[in-house]
N, C-alpha and C positions, 0 to 999 in steps of 0.2 A: 545389476543396477547400482550398488554400493560404490563399485569402482569407477562407473561412470561417473558416478555425484563428487567423487576425492577428488576426480582433477581439476573440478571446479572450486579446489579449497585449498588454502593455505594448511595443511594439515600439523605445520609445525608450530601453528597458532593455537594449538588445542592442547587440553580440554578448554572449552568455552568457562567464559564468567557467568552465564544463566545462572539462574537457581535452578537446585532440582525439580523438578516438575513443570518447569517452565515451559510455555507450549513455542516458543519462539524459533525453537530447531527443527521442531515438524514443518513451522511454515516457511523456512529458511530451504530444508530438503524438498518440498512441493516447488518451490520456486525457481530452485535448480533443477529439478526432474523436467521441468517447464522450458528451461533454456537449452536442456539437451534432446529433448522430445523436438523443439520447433526447430533445432540445426541451424542456429543463426550463428553466425561468425564472432566465437569469441574474443577474437583478435580486433574485432571494432565493436566490443560491448565496453559499457562504463556503468558501474554501481556507485552511486551518490547518496549519501545518508547524512543526516543532524547530528543531534544528540539525543539520548535516552537507550533503554533495553535493545528494542530492535536494530536502532542505528549500528549498535557493536554489531551487527552481522556484517559489514564491510569489512573489517578487521579479520576474519575467515574466509574470505571470496578472492580464490585468486584470478580477478580482472584487475582491469584498472579500477583504481576505486578513490574516492574522494569523501572524505568524513570531514563534514564542516560545521558549522557554528550552528546554536539552536534554532532550529524552525524555517533555517534558509537553505534546506539542500534542495529547494526546488530553483530559488535563484540560481544557484551555483549550475543544476542543472541544465536551466534555460540555456545557460550563457556556453555551457560544453555541446548544446545538440545546437546553436545558430553558429557554433565556429563551425563544427564538424557536423554538418546535416546527415551525413551519412552514417555513425556512427548509433548502434541500440541502447538508448542511455534509460537506465534503470534508476528508481528513487524509491530510495525504504525507509521508512519514515514511521512515525510512532502515532497514537490519539492524544499524546501531547504536543511532539513534536510540529505532526503533520497541521492539524486542527485549532492550536492555540496558540502563541506563537507565529506558525508558521500557514494558520490560518488564511491568511490575505495572501500572500502567496500562492495556496492554495486554488482558492478561487479564480486568480487568473490567469495561472497557468492552464488552467480548463478554459476559463473564457475564451484564450487565446490559440484554443487547440492544437498546442504543441508538441509533437509526437515523442509524448516520454511515457513509460510505463511505472504509475506508481503503485506501490506494494503498501498499504495501511497495516500495519499488525496492530489492533486493536485487545488490548488485554483492560481495558477501562481504568488506566490509573497511569500517574507518574511511578512506575515502579523503580527505577534508578535512582531517580533524584531525590524522591524522600517520601512517594506514597502519597501526594497531593489528588486531589480530584482532578479528573481533566472532562476538556467539551462532551465526551462521549460516557463519563460515567454517567452511571442509570441513576434514576431522580430517588433519594431517599436512600441508596449504599454510602455505609462511611468512609470515611479516607483521614489522613492527617489536618487536613486543611478542613474539613468537613466530621467535626467528630463525634455531630448528632443527626448526621445524615446530610446529605449533599441535596440543598432546596432548587435545584438550577435544572432543566429538563433538557437531557443531551441534546444534541445534533443528530440525527440521520442523516450520514455523512454521505452516504451514497447518493442519496436525493438530494445533500446542496452539491454535491460534484455534477452532476446529472441536470441540475438548473443552472449551475455556471458556467456549461457549456462541453463537458465532457463526451466527447463521442463512443466510448466502451465504459459501462460499470457493471461493476461483478461483485456480489458478495459468497465470500466463503467459510470454511472453519477447519482448525486443527485436529477435529474430529472427522470431516470428508475430505481427507487429503487429497483423493482422489480427482474429486469435483474441483478442490483449488487448484491443482495442477494445471487441469483443464482448463480453466477461468484465466489462469494468467499466460496461457499458450495463445488463448485467445485476445486477450489484452494486445499480445505482441504483434500479432496480425492486425491487428487494427493499426492503420495509419494513420492516428490523431492523438488525441489525448486518453490513457487506460487510465483506469483507476480500478482498482481490487482492493477492496476490503477483509483483511484476515483478521475474523476475529477468533482469537486464542486466551491464554487462562493466562495469569498471573495468581500463584496460588499462596506466595509470600505475603507482600506489601495490600492487596485486594481481597485475595480467598479467606486470608488468616481474619483479617481486621471484620469483614463481614461475615464469617462462620458459614463458607461457602463448603468447607467439609476436605477432604482429601485432593490431590491434582484428578487424578482418575475420577473421582465423582466431578468435578468443575468438568472433565472433558468430556464427561456421558451428559452433562449439562448443556453443553453445545446442539448436542444428538437432540436432546429433548426440548430446548426452546427455539428450534429453526425449523421452518418448511420450504421446502424446494417451490419455487417459485411456480413451476409449472402444477405440482400438486396444488397448490395454494388456490390455484384459479375455479377449481371444483370444489372448493372449500365455501362453509358458511363464513359469514363475517365472524361471527360468534366463536369459531374455532381457531380464529388469527390471534384474537386477544390474548399481547402477552408474548406473540413471536416473533422472532427476525427471517426474513424472507432470504434465501439463499438460494445462488444461482447467478445465471447470466441476466443484468437487472434493467439493460438499456443497450443501445446500439443503432447509431446513425452514423452518416456518413458527411462532411463539414470540409472546408479548404482548412488545410494543413498549416501553419502560421510557417515553419520554413522553407516550404515549397512556395508560398505565397512571397514570403519576402524575398528568396533567390528569381521569384518572377520578375519583379520590380525591378531589382539589381539588373537583370539582364535587358529588362525595356529601355533602363539609362542607358546602358551603354550601348545598347543599340540606337537609340536617338543619337546616342555622342558620332555614332561612327557616321549616320547619314547626316549631322551637320558637318563634319570635316570632308566629306565627299562634295 
């Protein structure tokens, strides 16, 4: 499997810049395993990212890639998909890049149901850009911009994208790697806006400040604080307090934007031919 993954990476760009213990490499490997196992045409695959720790991933990926401006990855990806709808388009983003400055792009890309595969690395913090709290930082946790604890309630980003119109929503973790790979594979197969939240860890900017222990302890906490959505159906409500649900959270079918757009253009062309006759 390692050789299979290496073909998708720019090995000359390694070692990566992520901190020791960071979970981003685990998530990236799960993402590449999903690409490999899905059998999609890598020559027709594009990865787009914005700014942040997670967004550095495109620098290591041996595909056509776009490393764009902060929060605008989905806007660029929308343009790519509209120009060449035959491409497989992935968006690699983070909890700050994707839900703060990029939050408006996120909800409208979901609303349009444009065929994009969004992998959001959620490490609960702006790790690379200064340790500020993000819209996904848990209430009460510390950050450089919340030295006395975050007063704001975090988004449930999976519920938000579902409500906005996404047709596939899943959540996995850097601990449950096989499940995360399967969720991304299912997202690839979905013809519409697919969103996978990958819960990962930042032991430096987040864990150290909040005294969450070592990187292995933080990874174990992902196991301890999550419940599979299928198992949750059999549990009492009090057993789910403080837990995150993981697994396939939502799936439906709806018209995909680029297909509808192409159909509209075709109808105009047909009408024009009819008028010429």
